[in-house]
N, C-alpha and C positions, 0 to 999 in steps of 0.2 A: 449534463444534458445539453451538449453543444455539438455542432457539426452538420455537414451535408456532404453528399457525394463529391461535389466539386471542391469544397473547402478541404475535405479530408485528403483528397488526392494530392493537392498542393502541399499540405502539411506533412503527410506521411512520406512523400517522396523526398522532401527537404530533410526530414529527420533521418531517413535511411542514408541519404548521401552524406549528411553532415557527421554521422557517427561511424562511417566506414573505417576511418583511420584512428578512432579513439581507442586507446589501450587501457587495460587495467580497470575496466568498469563493465557492468552489465546495464543494459537499457531496455525498457519495455514500455509499451503504451497499452492502457486499458480503455477500450472504446465502448460506446453504447452498443447494445445488442444488434441493432439493424446493420451496423457497419463492420461486424466481425468478418464477413466474407471479403469485404473490400480490404480490410487490414491484412487478412491472410494473403490475398492476391498481391498486394503492393509490398509487403514486408518479407515474404518468403525469400530466403537466400540472403537477407541482410543481417546485420548484427543486432537488429531490434526485434525483440520478442513481443508478443501481443497477448492480451487477456481481456477479461470482462470486469465489470464494475460490481457484480453481485451474482449470486446463484442461489437457487432454492435448496433446501436441506434434503429433499427427496429426489429420487431418480426419475420418477414419473408419477402421474396421478391427475385427478380432477382439480387442477389448480390453474384455472384459466388466467392467462397473462403472465404466468411465472416461467422461468427458464431454468432447466436443470443442468447440473455440471456435465453429464455425458453429452449434452447438446453442445456445450462449449468445446469439448474435445473434438467434436466433428469439424470444427473450424480451426483446428490447430492451436488452440489457446494453450499457453503454458501457465499463465497466472490467472487468479481471480481475487478481487478485493472482497473481504468479508468484514462486517462490523464497522464500515465507514461511519464517521460521526453523523452524517446526514441521514443514514439509514437508521441509526439508533434514535436520533432525535425526532425526525420527521415521520418515521414509520413505526416507531415504538419497538424496535428490535431489541430484545433482551440479550444479556450475555449468554444465556443458555441457548437461545436460538442461534446466535452467532457461532457458538461452539459447534452446534449441529451442522451449520453451513461449512465450517472449517473441516469437519469430518467428512462431509460429502465431497468436498473438493479434493481432499487427499485420497479418498477411496477411488476417485475417478482418475487419479494421476496428475491432477493440477497442483500447483504450488499456491497455497493460500497466502494472501497478504493480509494479516490480521491487524486491524486498526484498534488502538486503545487511546484513551485520552479523557481529560476532564473539562468541564464547563468553567466559566468565570466564577460562578457562585461556589462551585466546589473548590476551586483554587483559593478563593478568598476565605473559605472556611477551613483551609488547611488540610483537606482530605485528598489531595492529589494522589498520593501513593496508595491510599486505600481504594480509591476508584480504579486506578490502573491495575492494582493487584486483583480486584474482583473480576475485572474483565479478562485478565490473563489467566487467572486460576480456573475460570469456567472451562477453558480449553484443556488445561492440564488435568482437571478433575475428570473430564470425560474421556480423554485419550492418553493421559500420561505425558510426562515431560518429553518423552522420546518423539512425540508428534512434532515438536518444534525443530527437530533436526532437518525436516524438509518443509520449511516455512520461512516466511519473511514477516517481521513485525514492523509496524509503523506507528510512531507516537504522534498523535494529533492533539495539540492543545486547542480545544475548540474555541477558547477565548481569544486566540491569536489569529483566527481565520476570518478575514473580511470584517473585522471589528475596529480596525485602526490601532488596536493594541498590538504590541510586538513582544515576542519572547526573545530574550537575549540568548546568545549561544550558550552562556553559562546556565541559564534556566533550562534550556533544552537538554544540555549535557547531564544535568542533575537527574532528570527523569530517566534518560537513557541509561545512565549508570545504575540507577535503582532497578530498572527492568533487568539488566544483565546480572546484577548482583542477586536478585531474587531467583532467577533461573539457575545461577551458579550454585545456589544453596541446595539445589536438587541434582544438578549435573553440570559440573564445571566445563566439561568438554563441549557440550551443546551450547552453553552460554558464550564461550569464547568464539565459536564458529557462527553464531547467529547474526544475521544481517538485520540491523534495526534502523529503519528509515525515519527521517524527521518530516512531518507533514504540516508545518505551521507557516504557510505562506512563504515557501522557499522561492527565491527569484535570483536573477543573475547578480544583483547587487549584494546579496547576503550569503550566497551559496558557499563560497570558499571559506568564509569565516565559520559557518556552521559545520561544514565537512571537516574542518581542522580539529574539531572536538574529538576526543579519544573514542567515545562510544557512539558517535553519529556516523553511520556507514553509508549514508546516501539520503535521497529525498523522495517523498511522495508528492509529486508536483501537481498543483491545481491550475490556477489561471495562467501561470507562465508556460504551461504546456500547449496552450492554444496558439502561440506565436513561435514558429520554428526557431528563429534565431535566439529568442529568449530561452527556450528549452535547451537548445544546443549549448548555450553559454553555461547553463546549470550542469549539463553533462560534462563539459570540459572541466568545470570546477571539481568534478568527482573523480577525475583520473588519478590513478595512483602515481 
């Protein structure tokens, strides 16, 4: 929940210009709802796609304040984040609800970015894999593993976001490898082609080391995305 028309214009123009010659990578920004029209205007024709940070699970209805996936399509969105750790923790979104949002996004033609991850208490209790499995399985139970063919996953270790604690590249890789292996047990082709992002405080100083891990395919960037040069430095680290 950051931004203003003035700040966004400077940031998005800089990101569009800075990614123009970056090869071997995809780049997108997911902006707050009021700024979707601005993102569409400024990023159209650039290498940067745009999307939203959430969407309702239904196409329409008496849900004042909510935003439906078809509305996002009206603004040219390609992506929408579902199940972000803040939505799960602050607003009590269950894995079943997240799966329904995932389904609504895909039905509308959007690419859902499905976030999964564990809290510090869960990691210290040794249930990281069980937590991630439950969050992931809610989607495959509802839609089948084939639904992951047109989706992006993002692993967010909640304990490593804004807490001062840091996940090592090896810790991140271990969970990414588990996710890919679990999906491969159902469909090896989908697992191999799946893009799994890492969302644990990725920044310019650690991006290259993280992206060098075999199963980390990119980043879901938080604070570093608010400063153009920081975000672009992460993007450069993601080039093939």
